[in-house]
C-alpha positions as CSV (number, residue, x, y, z in Angstrom):
1,M,0.0,0.0,0.0
2,E,1.3,3.4,-0.9
3,F,1.0,6.1,1.8
4,L,-0.2,9.6,1.2
5,N,2.4,12.3,1.4
6,G,1.9,14.0,4.7
7,R,2.7,17.5,5.6
8,E,4.4,17.0,8.9
9,P,8.2,17.2,8.8
10,I,10.5,15.2,11.0
11,R,12.9,16.4,13.5
12,W,16.2,14.6,13.8
13,F,18.6,14.1,16.6
14,S,22.1,14.6,15.3
15,T,25.0,12.8,16.8
16,R,28.6,12.6,16.1
17,K,29.4,9.2,17.6
18,L,28.8,5.9,15.9
19,R,28.6,2.4,17.0
20,R,28.1,-0.7,15.1
21,N,25.1,-2.9,14.5
22,T,26.0,-5.9,16.6
23,G,24.5,-9.0,17.8
24,R,20.9,-9.0,16.9
25,S,19.4,-10.6,13.8
26,A,17.4,-7.9,12.3
27,A,16.2,-8.7,8.9
28,V,13.5,-11.2,8.4
29,S,13.2,-11.9,4.7
30,R,14.2,-15.2,3.3
31,T,17.3,-14.8,1.2
32,R,16.1,-17.3,-1.4
33,T,13.0,-15.2,-2.1
34,A,13.5,-13.5,-5.5
35,K,10.2,-11.9,-5.7
36,A,9.0,-10.3,-2.5
37,T,5.5,-9.0,-2.5
38,T,4.4,-6.1,-0.3
39,F,1.7,-6.5,2.2
40,R,-0.3,-3.7,3.6
41,I,0.8,-2.3,6.9
42,P,-1.7,-0.5,9.1
43,D,-2.7,3.0,8.1
44,N,-1.9,4.2,11.7
45,V,1.7,3.0,11.4
46,R,4.8,4.6,9.9
47,I,8.2,3.0,10.1
48,Y,11.5,4.7,9.5
49,V,15.1,3.3,9.5
50,I,18.0,5.8,9.6
51,A,20.8,4.6,7.4
52,S,24.1,3.9,9.0
53,A,23.1,5.5,12.3
54,Q,23.6,4.1,15.8
55,H,21.2,2.7,18.2
56,N,21.6,5.2,21.0
57,S,23.7,8.3,20.3
58,P,24.4,11.5,22.2
59,F,23.0,14.5,20.3
60,G,25.7,17.0,19.6
61,S,28.6,15.1,21.1
62,E,31.9,14.5,19.4
63,P,32.9,10.9,18.5
64,V,35.6,9.3,20.6
65,K,38.1,6.7,19.5
66,D,36.8,3.9,21.6
67,G,33.2,4.5,20.7
68,T,32.1,5.2,24.2
69,P,29.1,7.5,24.4
70,A,29.3,10.7,26.3
71,A,27.2,11.2,29.5
72,N,24.8,13.6,27.9
73,Q,23.0,11.1,25.7
74,S,19.9,12.1,23.8
75,V,17.5,10.2,21.6
76,A,19.2,8.0,19.1
77,G,16.7,9.0,16.5
78,G,15.0,12.2,15.4
79,R,12.5,14.8,16.4
80,C,9.2,15.3,14.7
81,A,9.1,18.7,13.2
82,A,6.8,21.3,14.7
83,G,5.2,24.4,13.2
84,V,5.8,27.8,14.6
85,D,2.9,27.3,17.0
86,G,3.8,23.7,17.9
87,S,0.6,22.3,16.4
88,R,2.2,20.1,13.8
89,W,3.2,17.5,16.3
90,I,-0.4,16.6,16.7
91,L,-1.7,17.2,13.1
92,W,-1.7,13.4,12.4
93,V,-3.8,12.8,15.5
94,T,-6.1,15.7,15.5
95,K,-6.6,16.5,11.8
96,G,-5.4,13.3,10.0
97,I,-2.6,15.1,8.2
98,S,-0.1,12.3,7.4
99,P,3.6,12.4,8.3
100,P,6.2,11.6,5.6
101,P,6.0,8.2,4.0
102,S,7.7,5.2,5.6
103,R,11.3,4.7,4.4
104,Y,13.3,1.5,5.1
105,P,15.2,-1.3,3.2
106,T,13.1,-4.1,1.7
107,A,13.7,-7.5,0.1
108,R,11.6,-6.4,-2.8
109,D,14.0,-3.8,-4.1
110,R,17.0,-5.9,-2.9
111,T,18.1,-3.4,-0.3
112,L,17.6,-6.1,2.3
113,V,19.9,-9.0,1.6
114,S,21.6,-12.0,3.2
115,P,24.4,-10.9,5.6
116,K,26.8,-12.6,3.2
117,R,25.6,-10.6,0.3
118,N,25.5,-7.1,1.5
119,N,28.5,-6.1,-0.5
120,F,30.6,-4.9,2.3
121,P,33.9,-3.6,0.8
122,K,37.4,-4.7,1.6
123,I,38.9,-2.2,4.1
124,P,42.4,-2.4,5.6
125,D,42.4,-4.1,9.0
126,V,38.7,-4.6,8.9
127,R,37.2,-8.1,9.1
128,F,33.6,-8.6,7.9
129,A,32.1,-11.8,9.3
130,A,28.5,-11.5,8.0
131,L,27.2,-12.5,11.4
132,H,23.8,-11.7,13.0
133,Q,22.1,-12.8,16.1
134,P,20.3,-16.1,15.9
135,S,16.6,-16.4,16.9
136,A,17.1,-19.0,19.7
137,F,14.2,-18.0,21.8
138,S,11.7,-18.5,19.0
139,R,12.4,-22.2,19.3
140,L,11.7,-22.2,23.0
141,R,8.2,-20.8,23.1
142,P,6.4,-24.1,23.5
143,H,8.0,-24.4,27.0
144,I,6.4,-21.2,28.3
145,R,2.8,-21.5,29.7
146,R,1.1,-18.5,31.3
147,G,4.4,-16.7,31.8
148,K,6.2,-19.6,33.4
149,M,9.3,-21.3,32.0
150,K,9.1,-25.1,32.3
151,I,12.6,-26.3,31.4
152,H,15.8,-25.3,33.3
153,P,18.4,-24.8,32.2
154,P,16.7,-23.8,29.0
155,Q,17.2,-26.0,25.9
156,S,16.6,-25.2,22.3
157,V,14.0,-27.0,20.4
158,N,14.7,-27.6,16.7
159,E,11.5,-26.3,15.2
160,G,12.9,-24.1,12.5
161,E,14.8,-20.9,12.1
162,Y,13.8,-17.5,10.8
163,H,15.7,-16.1,7.9
164,I,17.3,-12.8,8.7
165,L,18.3,-10.1,6.3
166,V,20.4,-6.9,6.7
167,P,20.7,-3.7,4.8
168,K,22.7,-3.7,1.6
169,V,25.7,-1.3,1.6
170,D,27.3,0.8,-1.1
171,K,30.9,0.7,-2.2
172,D,31.9,2.8,0.9
173,G,30.2,0.3,3.2
174,N,27.3,2.6,4.2
175,D,23.6,1.6,4.0
176,V,21.9,2.3,0.7
177,A,18.3,2.5,1.9
178,G,16.4,4.1,4.6
179,I,16.6,7.7,5.5
180,R,20.1,8.8,4.5
181,L,21.3,11.8,6.5
182,P,23.8,14.3,5.0
183,T,26.7,12.4,6.7
184,V,25.7,9.3,4.7
185,Q,24.9,11.1,1.5
186,V,28.2,13.1,1.7
187,P,30.3,10.5,3.5
188,V,33.9,10.9,4.7
189,G,34.1,7.4,6.1
190,T,32.4,4.0,6.6
191,F,30.0,3.6,9.5
192,T,28.8,0.3,10.8
193,G,26.4,-0.9,13.5
194,W,28.4,-4.1,14.1
195,N,31.8,-5.2,15.3
196,L,33.5,-8.4,16.4
197,R,34.7,-9.5,19.8
198,P,38.5,-9.6,20.3
199,R,40.5,-12.4,21.8
200,G,38.9,-14.1,24.8
201,L,35.2,-15.0,25.2
202,A,33.4,-15.7,21.9
203,E,36.3,-14.4,19.8
204,G,35.3,-13.3,16.4
205,E,31.6,-13.2,17.1
206,L,29.4,-10.1,17.2
207,A,30.2,-7.7,20.1
208,G,27.1,-6.5,21.9
209,F,26.1,-3.0,20.7
210,A,29.6,-2.2,19.5
211,W,30.4,-0.3,16.3
212,F,33.3,1.1,14.3
213,L,34.0,4.1,12.2
214,H,36.6,3.9,9.4
215,P,37.3,7.3,7.7
216,F,38.4,7.6,4.1
217,C,42.1,7.9,4.9
218,Q,44.5,8.6,2.0
219,N,47.2,6.5,3.7
220,K,49.6,4.0,2.2
221,G,47.7,1.0,3.4
222,A,44.3,2.0,2.1
223,T,42.8,-0.1,-0.6
224,A,41.5,1.3,-3.8
225,T,38.1,0.2,-2.9
226,H,38.1,2.3,0.3
227,R,39.9,5.3,-1.3
228,R,37.8,5.5,-4.4
229,S,34.1,5.0,-4.7
230,T,31.1,6.2,-6.5
231,A,29.8,8.0,-3.4
232,I,30.7,11.6,-2.4
233,H,34.2,11.1,-1.3
234,P,37.3,13.2,-0.5
235,R,38.5,12.6,-4.0
236,T,35.4,14.3,-5.5
237,L,35.5,17.2,-3.1
238,Q,37.5,20.1,-4.4
239,N,37.9,21.9,-1.1
240,R,36.2,22.5,2.2
241,D,33.7,24.9,0.6
242,D,32.7,22.1,-1.8
243,Y,32.1,19.7,1.1
244,V,29.9,22.2,2.9
245,R,28.0,23.0,-0.3
246,Q,27.2,19.3,-1.0
247,F,26.4,18.7,2.7
248,S,24.1,21.6,2.7
249,R,22.3,20.5,-0.4
250,A,21.7,17.1,1.1
251,A,20.4,18.5,4.4
252,R,18.0,21.0,2.7
253,L,16.6,18.3,0.4
254,L,15.6,16.3,3.6
255,V,13.9,19.4,4.9
256,E,12.0,19.7,1.6
257,Q,11.0,16.1,1.9
258,R,10.0,16.7,5.6
259,Y,12.4,14.2,7.1
260,L,14.4,16.9,8.8
261,L,13.5,20.1,10.6
262,S,14.9,23.3,9.1
263,E,16.4,24.4,12.4
264,D,18.2,21.0,12.8
265,A,19.4,21.1,9.2
266,E,20.9,24.6,9.8
267,R,22.6,23.3,13.0
268,M,24.0,20.3,11.1
269,I,25.4,22.6,8.3
270,A,27.0,24.9,10.9
271,E,28.7,21.9,12.4
272,A,29.9,20.8,9.0
273,K,31.5,24.2,8.5
274,K,33.6,23.7,11.6
275,R,35.2,20.5,10.4
276,R,38.8,20.7,9.5
277,Y,39.9,20.1,5.9
278,R,43.5,19.7,4.8
279,N,45.4,18.8,1.6
280,R,48.0,16.0,1.8
281,N,50.3,15.3,-1.2
282,R,47.6,16.9,-3.4
283,K,45.1,14.4,-2.1
284,H,42.2,15.9,-0.1
285,E,41.4,14.4,3.2
286,L,38.6,15.4,5.5
287,E,39.3,15.0,9.2
288,V,35.9,15.2,10.7
289,C,33.7,14.3,13.6
290,M,30.8,12.6,11.9
291,L,27.5,14.1,12.5
292,F,24.9,11.4,12.9
293,V,21.3,11.9,13.3
294,F,18.8,9.6,14.8
295,L,15.3,10.2,13.9
296,V,12.3,9.7,16.1
297,V,9.0,10.8,14.6
298,V,6.9,12.1,17.4
299,V,3.3,11.3,16.7
300,L,0.1,11.8,18.6
301,F,-2.2,9.0,18.9
302,P,-5.8,9.1,20.2
303,M,-6.1,6.8,23.2
304,P,-8.0,7.1,26.5
305,S,-7.2,5.4,29.7
306,F,-9.3,5.3,32.9
307,A,-7.3,4.4,35.9
308,E,-7.8,3.7,39.5
309,I,-5.3,6.2,40.8
310,T,-6.4,6.9,44.4
311,K,-4.2,9.8,45.0
312,I,-1.2,11.7,43.8
313,V,1.2,13.2,46.4
314,I,3.5,16.0,45.3
315,D,6.5,16.1,47.6
316,K,8.3,18.9,45.8
317,R,7.2,21.7,43.5
318,E,9.8,24.2,42.2
319,P,10.5,26.4,39.2
320,F,12.4,24.6,36.4
321,A,15.5,26.2,35.0
322,A,15.3,29.1,37.4
323,G,12.1,30.3,35.9
324,H,13.5,30.6,32.3
325,E,10.8,31.6,29.8
326,F,10.5,29.1,26.9
327,G,9.0,31.2,24.1
328,V,5.2,31.6,24.1
329,T,4.8,28.8,26.6
330,G,6.5,30.7,29.3
331,A,8.1,29.3,32.4
332,Y,8.0,25.6,33.6
333,E,7.8,24.1,37.0
334,K,9.0,20.7,38.3
335,L,6.7,18.4,40.3
336,V,8.2,15.4,42.1
337,G,6.0,13.0,43.9
338,K,4.3,9.6,44.0
339,A,1.2,8.1,42.5
340,Y,-0.9,5.6,44.4
341,G,-3.3,3.2,42.8
342,E,-5.3,0.0,43.0
343,I,-6.7,-2.3,40.4
344,D,-9.4,-5.0,40.5
345,P,-8.1,-8.4,39.5
346,K,-11.6,-9.4,38.4
347,K,-11.9,-6.8,35.7
348,H,-11.2,-8.2,32.2
349,H,-8.8,-5.4,31.5
350,N,-6.5,-6.8,34.2
351,K,-6.9,-10.5,33.8
352,N,-3.9,-11.0,31.7
353,I,-1.5,-9.7,34.4
354,I,0.5,-12.8,35.6
355,N,0.0,-13.6,39.3
356,L,-2.3,-10.6,39.9
357,K,-4.9,-13.0,41.4
358,N,-2.2,-14.1,43.9
359,A,-1.3,-10.6,45.1
360,P,-2.5,-9.3,48.5
361,L,-5.9,-7.6,48.4
362,N,-7.1,-4.6,50.4
363,G,-10.5,-4.3,52.1
364,R,-12.1,-3.4,48.7
365,G,-10.7,-6.6,47.1
366,R,-8.2,-4.7,45.0
367,V,-4.4,-4.8,44.6
368,E,-2.5,-1.7,45.7
369,Y,0.7,-0.2,44.2
370,S,2.6,3.0,44.0
371,M,5.2,4.5,41.7
372,D,7.5,7.5,41.6
373,M,6.7,10.3,39.2
374,L,8.3,13.5,37.8
375,I,6.5,16.2,35.8
376,L,7.8,19.2,33.9
377,K,4.8,21.4,33.0
378,P,4.0,25.0,32.0
379,I,3.2,27.1,35.1
380,D,0.3,28.4,33.1
381,M,-1.2,25.2,31.5
382,Q,-3.4,27.3,29.2
383,R,-0.2,28.4,27.4
384,G,0.8,24.9,26.7
385,N,-0.3,22.7,23.7
386,Q,-2.7,20.5,25.7
387,T,-0.5,17.5,25.1
388,I,1.2,15.1,27.5
389,F,4.5,13.7,26.3
390,Y,5.1,10.6,28.4
391,D,8.7,9.5,28.2
392,V,9.1,5.9,29.4
393,V,12.0,5.6,31.8
394,N,14.8,3.1,31.0
395,R,15.6,1.0,34.0
396,G,14.3,3.9,36.1
397,N,16.5,6.5,34.4
398,Q,14.9,9.5,32.8
399,A,16.2,12.1,30.3
400,L,14.9,14.9,28.1
401,R,15.8,12.8,25.1
402,V,14.0,14.9,22.5
403,N,15.8,18.1,23.3
404,F,19.0,18.8,21.4
405,G,22.0,18.9,23.7
406,A,20.1,18.2,26.9
407,E,22.3,17.0,29.8
408,R,21.0,13.7,31.1
409,S,19.9,13.7,34.7
410,N,17.5,11.9,36.9
411,N,16.9,15.3,38.6
412,P,16.4,17.8,35.7
413,T,16.7,21.2,37.3
414,T,18.8,23.6,35.3
415,L,18.6,25.1,31.8
416,A,21.4,22.8,30.7
417,H,19.0,19.9,31.4
418,A,16.6,21.4,28.9
419,G,19.1,21.6,26.0
420,D,17.6,23.6,23.2
421,G,14.3,23.6,25.0
422,F,12.5,22.2,22.0
423,M,9.7,20.4,23.9
424,M,9.1,23.4,26.2
425,R,9.0,25.8,23.3
426,Q,6.3,23.6,21.8
427,G,4.3,23.6,25.0
428,Y,4.4,19.9,26.0
429,T,3.8,18.7,29.5
430,L,6.6,16.1,30.1
431,V,5.8,13.1,32.4
432,W,8.0,10.3,33.7
433,S,7.0,7.5,36.1
434,G,8.4,4.3,37.4
435,W,7.2,1.0,35.9
436,Q,9.9,-1.6,36.4
437,G,9.2,-3.4,39.7
438,D,12.7,-4.6,40.4
439,V,14.7,-1.3,40.1
440,L,16.4,-0.3,43.3
441,P,16.0,3.4,44.5
442,V,19.5,4.6,43.8
443,G,20.9,7.4,41.7
444,G,17.5,9.2,41.6
445,R,15.9,6.5,39.6
446,L,12.1,6.4,39.4
447,T,10.9,3.2,41.1
448,T,7.8,1.3,42.1
449,S,6.2,-0.5,45.0
450,F,4.6,-3.6,43.5
451,P,3.4,-6.5,45.7
452,V,4.9,-10.0,45.8
453,A,2.6,-12.8,44.8
454,K,1.8,-15.6,47.3
455,N,0.1,-18.9,47.2
456,P,-3.6,-19.0,48.2
457,D,-2.5,-20.2,51.7
458,G,-0.1,-17.3,52.1
459,S,3.0,-19.4,51.6
460,P,5.8,-18.2,49.2
461,I,5.6,-19.1,45.5
462,K,8.6,-21.0,44.5
463,R,9.9,-21.8,41.0
464,T,13.1,-23.0,39.4
465,I,14.6,-20.2,37.3
466,T,17.8,-19.6,35.3
467,T,19.8,-16.4,35.2
468,E,23.0,-15.5,33.3
469,F,26.2,-13.6,34.3
470,V,28.7,-12.1,31.9
471,F,31.6,-10.2,33.3
472,Q,33.7,-7.4,31.9
473,K,36.3,-7.8,34.7
474,P,37.0,-10.6,37.3
475,S,34.8,-10.7,40.3
476,F,34.3,-13.0,43.3
477,S,30.6,-12.4,44.2
478,V,27.6,-10.6,42.7
479,P,23.9,-10.3,43.4
480,L,21.7,-13.0,41.8
481,S,20.2,-10.2,39.6
482,F,23.6,-9.1,38.2
483,D,23.2,-8.2,34.6
484,R,25.7,-6.4,32.3
485,E,27.6,-4.9,35.3
486,S,24.4,-3.6,36.9
487,L,24.0,-4.0,40.6
488,D,20.8,-1.9,40.9
489,V,18.2,-4.6,40.5
490,K,16.4,-6.6,43.2
491,P,17.3,-10.3,43.0
492,Y,14.8,-13.1,43.5
493,P,16.1,-14.8,46.7
494,A,17.0,-18.5,46.7
495,V,14.9,-21.0,48.7
496,E,17.2,-22.0,51.5
497,E,16.0,-25.6,51.7
498,S,16.8,-26.3,48.1
499,M,20.1,-24.4,47.7
500,S,22.0,-27.7,47.5
501,K,20.1,-28.6,44.3
502,A,21.1,-25.4,42.5
503,R,23.5,-25.7,39.6
504,L,26.1,-23.3,38.2
505,Y,27.2,-23.8,34.6
506,R,29.7,-22.0,32.4
507,R,30.3,-21.8,28.7
508,A,33.4,-20.8,26.8
509,G,31.4,-19.2,24.0
510,T,28.0,-18.4,22.7
511,H,27.3,-21.8,21.4
512,A,29.8,-23.8,23.5
513,Q,28.6,-26.7,25.6
514,R,27.7,-26.1,29.3
515,E,30.3,-27.2,31.8
516,L,29.0,-27.9,35.4
517,V,30.9,-26.0,38.0
518,S,31.5,-28.2,41.0
519,A,29.2,-27.4,44.0
520,D,32.2,-27.1,46.4
521,E,33.6,-24.3,44.3
522,W,30.7,-21.8,44.7
523,S,28.0,-20.9,47.3
524,F,25.1,-18.6,48.0
525,A,27.1,-15.9,49.8
526,R,28.9,-12.6,49.6
527,C,32.7,-12.8,49.3
528,P,34.2,-9.5,48.0
529,D,37.7,-10.9,48.3
530,G,36.9,-14.6,47.6
531,K,37.8,-15.6,51.1
532,T,35.6,-14.0,53.7
533,K,32.1,-15.3,53.1
534,T,28.8,-14.0,54.5
535,A,25.8,-16.3,53.9
536,S,23.2,-14.7,51.6
537,N,20.2,-16.0,49.7
538,A,20.5,-13.1,47.2
539,D,24.2,-13.4,46.2
540,I,26.5,-15.9,44.6
541,C,30.2,-16.4,45.5
542,L,32.8,-18.2,43.4
543,A,35.9,-18.5,45.4
544,A,38.2,-18.8,42.4
545,G,36.6,-15.8,40.8
546,F,34.2,-15.3,37.9
547,S,36.2,-14.8,34.7
548,P,35.3,-12.5,31.7
549,N,36.2,-15.5,29.5
550,F,33.0,-17.4,30.3
551,I,29.3,-17.1,30.3
552,Y,27.8,-18.3,33.6
553,E,24.3,-19.8,34.0
554,L,22.8,-20.3,37.5
555,T,19.7,-22.5,37.8
556,Y,18.1,-22.4,41.3
557,E,14.8,-22.4,43.1
558,A,13.7,-18.9,43.7
559,R,10.8,-17.4,45.7
560,D,8.7,-14.2,46.0
561,P,7.9,-13.2,42.4
562,I,7.0,-9.5,42.0
563,V,3.8,-8.9,40.1
564,M,5.8,-7.2,37.4
565,G,2.9,-6.9,34.9
566,L,1.5,-4.2,37.1
567,G,4.0,-1.9,35.3
568,F,1.7,-1.9,32.3
569,A,-1.5,-1.3,34.4
570,A,0.2,1.4,36.5
571,T,1.3,3.3,33.4
572,R,-2.1,3.0,31.9
573,D,-3.8,4.2,35.1
574,L,-1.5,7.2,35.6
575,I,-1.9,8.5,32.1
576,S,-5.7,7.9,32.2
577,F,-5.9,9.9,35.4
578,L,-3.8,12.8,34.1
579,R,-5.8,13.2,31.0
580,Y,-9.4,12.4,32.2
581,N,-9.6,13.4,35.8
582,A,-10.8,17.0,36.0
583,S,-10.7,17.4,39.8
584,D,-8.1,19.4,41.7
585,A,-6.4,16.1,42.6
586,N,-5.0,16.1,39.1
587,P,-1.8,18.4,39.0
588,L,-2.3,19.0,35.3
589,V,-5.7,20.7,35.3
590,D,-5.6,24.3,34.2
591,K,-7.4,27.3,35.7
592,E,-10.6,26.3,34.1
593,M,-10.3,22.7,35.4
594,K,-9.6,21.4,32.0
595,T,-7.2,18.5,31.4
596,P,-4.8,17.8,28.6
597,R,-6.5,16.6,25.4
598,W,-3.9,14.3,23.9
599,V,-1.1,12.0,25.0
600,I,2.0,10.8,23.1
601,G,4.1,8.0,24.5
602,F,7.8,7.8,23.7
603,G,10.3,5.1,24.6
604,S,13.9,4.4,23.4
605,S,15.5,0.9,23.4
606,Q,14.1,-1.0,26.5
607,S,11.5,1.8,26.9
608,G,10.4,1.4,23.3
609,R,10.0,-2.3,23.8
610,F,7.9,-1.6,26.9
611,L,5.7,0.9,25.1
612,K,5.1,-1.6,22.2
613,D,4.5,-4.4,24.7
614,L,1.9,-2.3,26.5
615,I,0.0,-1.8,23.3
616,Y,0.4,-5.5,22.3
617,Q,-1.0,-6.7,25.7
618,G,-4.1,-4.6,25.6
619,F,-3.2,-1.8,28.1
620,N,-3.9,1.1,25.8
621,Q,-7.5,1.0,27.0
622,D,-8.4,1.9,30.6
623,E,-10.9,0.2,32.8
624,A,-13.6,2.7,31.5
625,G,-12.9,1.6,27.9
626,R,-11.1,4.9,27.0
627,I,-7.9,5.2,25.0
628,V,-4.7,5.9,26.8
629,F,-2.1,7.0,24.3
630,D,-3.2,8.8,21.2
631,G,0.3,8.3,19.7
632,A,3.2,6.0,20.4
633,I,6.9,6.2,19.3
634,P,8.7,3.0,19.9
635,H,12.3,4.0,19.1
636,I,15.1,1.5,18.4
637,S,13.0,-1.4,19.7
638,A,13.4,-3.6,16.6
639,S,11.4,-6.8,16.6
640,R,11.4,-7.2,20.4
641,R,9.1,-6.7,23.3
642,T,10.0,-7.2,27.0
643,F,10.4,-9.9,29.7
644,T,7.9,-8.1,31.9
645,N,4.5,-9.8,32.2
646,Y,5.9,-13.2,33.4
647,E,6.3,-14.9,36.7
648,F,9.8,-14.2,38.0
649,A,10.1,-11.6,35.2
650,M,13.4,-9.7,34.6
651,P,12.4,-6.6,32.4
652,G,16.0,-5.3,32.2
653,R,17.2,-8.5,30.4
654,F,17.1,-9.0,26.7
655,S,18.7,-11.2,24.1
656,T,22.0,-10.3,22.4
657,G,24.4,-12.2,20.1
658,L,26.4,-13.4,23.1
659,E,23.8,-14.0,25.8
660,G,20.2,-14.0,26.8
661,H,19.1,-16.3,24.0
662,F,16.3,-17.7,26.1
663,I,14.9,-14.4,27.4
664,P,11.2,-14.0,26.6
665,G,10.2,-10.9,24.6
666,D,12.1,-12.0,21.5
667,E,9.5,-14.3,19.9
668,F,6.6,-14.0,17.5
669,P,4.8,-11.8,16.7
670,F,7.3,-9.4,15.0
671,T,4.9,-7.1,13.1
672,Y,2.2,-4.6,13.6
673,E,0.0,-6.4,11.1
674,T,-1.5,-9.7,12.0
675,L,0.3,-12.6,10.4
676,T,0.6,-16.4,10.8
677,D,3.9,-17.6,12.0
678,P,5.2,-20.5,9.8
679,I,7.0,-22.1,12.7
680,S,4.6,-21.9,15.6
681,K,1.5,-21.7,13.4
682,K,0.2,-19.0,15.7
683,T,-1.7,-16.0,14.3
684,D,-0.9,-12.7,16.0
685,G,0.2,-9.1,15.6
686,W,1.2,-6.2,17.8
687,L,-2.0,-4.4,17.1
688,M,-4.4,-7.3,17.2
689,R,-5.7,-6.6,20.8
690,C,-6.0,-2.8,20.5
691,R,-7.9,-3.3,17.2
692,Q,-10.4,-5.5,19.1
693,Q,-10.6,-2.7,21.7
694,K,-10.8,0.0,19.1
695,A,-8.0,1.7,21.0
696,C,-5.0,1.6,18.6
697,P,-2.8,4.7,18.6
698,K,-1.0,6.2,15.7
699,I,2.5,4.8,15.7
700,M,5.9,6.0,14.4
701,H,8.4,3.1,14.7
702,W,12.0,4.2,14.4
703,D,15.0,1.9,14.1
704,S,18.7,2.5,13.5
705,G,21.2,0.5,11.5
706,T,22.1,-1.5,14.7
707,E,18.7,-3.1,14.8
708,S,19.3,-4.8,11.5
709,W,22.1,-6.9,12.9
710,Q,21.1,-7.0,16.6
711,G,17.3,-6.8,16.6
712,R,16.1,-8.6,13.5
713,N,14.2,-5.6,12.3
714,S,13.7,-7.2,8.9
715,L,11.0,-9.2,10.7
716,V,9.2,-6.0,11.4
717,V,8.9,-5.2,7.7
718,G,8.2,-8.6,6.4
719,D,6.8,-12.0,7.2
720,P,9.0,-14.4,9.2
721,L,10.2,-16.3,6.1
722,A,10.8,-13.1,4.1
723,K,8.2,-13.8,1.4
724,K,6.8,-10.3,2.0
725,T,8.0,-6.9,3.1
726,C,6.1,-3.9,4.3
727,R,6.7,-0.2,4.5
728,Y,8.7,1.0,7.5
729,R,11.4,3.6,8.1
730,T,14.9,2.7,8.9
731,T,17.8,4.9,9.9
732,C,20.9,3.9,7.9
733,G,24.0,3.3,10.0
734,S,22.4,3.9,13.4
735,I,24.0,2.3,16.4
736,I,23.2,1.2,19.9
737,S,24.9,2.6,23.0
738,Q,27.0,0.6,25.4
739,A,29.4,1.0,28.2
740,R,33.1,1.6,27.6
741,S,34.0,-1.7,29.2
742,T,31.9,-3.7,26.7
743,V,33.2,-2.1,23.6
744,R,36.1,-4.5,23.1
745,R,36.5,-4.5,19.4
746,T,38.5,-6.2,16.8
747,N,38.0,-3.7,14.0
748,P,39.6,-0.2,14.2
749,T,37.5,2.7,15.4
750,A,37.7,6.4,14.4
751,A,41.1,6.1,12.6
752,C,42.1,9.4,11.0
753,V,39.4,11.3,13.0
754,S,40.5,14.4,14.8
755,N,38.5,15.8,17.7
């Protein structure tokens, strides 16, 4: 289906750091399919892929040689363009004016190809392994019943394998399809969203969320392929002015096509003018910090949500940014507090929440919960644009991701935390709240208080579970919830009586055989030095030390599962309260006791998966039958959802090329449209339930180049066997963020780049 050309331009987030697409199988078209037919995607969905961009990139920060992102990260995507009065953000929702057409690689036009056929050029010191993440979990689905894993440690079931495709690249190694930003149209190097692991654990396999940048260096070792190409290249640039001229032309064309805001284009051009250009031996070489833009189309979607929020307590109210005036909207204020709610387990809107029926009830027969919240709102709500922008927190962390140059903080207070003030100038009310029930209250994170499920007789629920540990440095003991160096998650305690039955395994590689670690070598204890032990049912100790050269798996009987699915209901209820409750208990009512008219939900990475999962599981309709989110922007979420609405859920965990292959949330369905899975024979789609409810939002789905290799986003645009592809938008060359310690790469990074 062809989409109508809309009139709403897109605002991009520019970044100057790149990372590589690593570890997740992203393309879902079968390579043997010569003639791919297009199937109709929902009219309320747009999909964009930004060519050769990274998964999560700081906006306006310089690239660094090891690929580590700066602290002030912003959205790895883009911003939806707004008109002078800020109304264009909601034109799709309120007036039906379509945004720009979807843009992404497809198998039909052969811009989605087998990893071995993506034409990656030969570059000095760069090894291309054509790897992508396997879809291991899809073969495990039959062993999950009502959110409970039945086999431990998990075992693969040979039921079939999805065929994964990745974007085709040009002679420079940059993606040929999707939204090609000026830095890709006028390249000075090769950007990838993948990299390979160095010596040690899983050597030569995909490194998790790592990337590399290889500039067009005119050095002695450079091959002709990398020094000479058909793309805009230092050889074809006469001088610095010529580079700026071609860069400017590319940026302004994107403005004309409404894929880029005019103010962002001018900012990008200004940055291009600052880049150094020099002539070596009559051969031109650009030494630049690559400006990368991640686009996130911010759309409004009509959705009401009625919630049982019993009260909102505001603990702190203070001026934001010292009372700075943001254009016509004026000054903002910050509200910090807590929302309290309760839900009825008997209502059909809540029956899908795992273990809700086993949670403690109050005197009204309802389950109580609470969650932290933070709001930035116009002091005079009537000067705002009547729209809530709900930014889903990532593992409890918040950020003004849509504002250019905003410093990340869990306590936004100063003008620096507002960046360019884009969202404030447009009049949005910004809301964050906790939803992940196992996040610990450290570092200003937004947390929740969700109940622990019990058996009907009040005894603890016990279940055998499996958890994985991967280390970046040697360690003697860690919490049972240890995940990617994180210590800020509540562990599920071990059952003391069955500790002797627990098993610790290790693997020397992604697909290596499990080795059983002798029971006398480890214990449930804390031992910071490997010698002094303190018994603990929430920690594990290995006296010889955990090694970064192994993947460890612990299978043990755990107790006290949190009713984690309440995160969906709590979010639904809070948003419903803020947009529908016209009493003075609602902090967002204006002087005339009117509430905001629209709500847009935005989530990046884990948060985007949560937002998509919320819609998929039917929580975009409140208990009164009203829509919650009018619009949703799942950003860099690829084909995944979350490990949230399960017994003994672990929402922070997800599958990568190295680990987590049996983590739920990585299985069918993969598309917004309803399809039949050829492996499981199940028919499903991300919008199936909200269609039944008549509560689907308008959706703008944004992915980066990383999601092709690490998140199997080809499954989002085609059926699982790649016989069809649909229209979505992809960001070429986009890349996912990761910590410095995990970016151990084989391929060179940022060679010939000057900062």
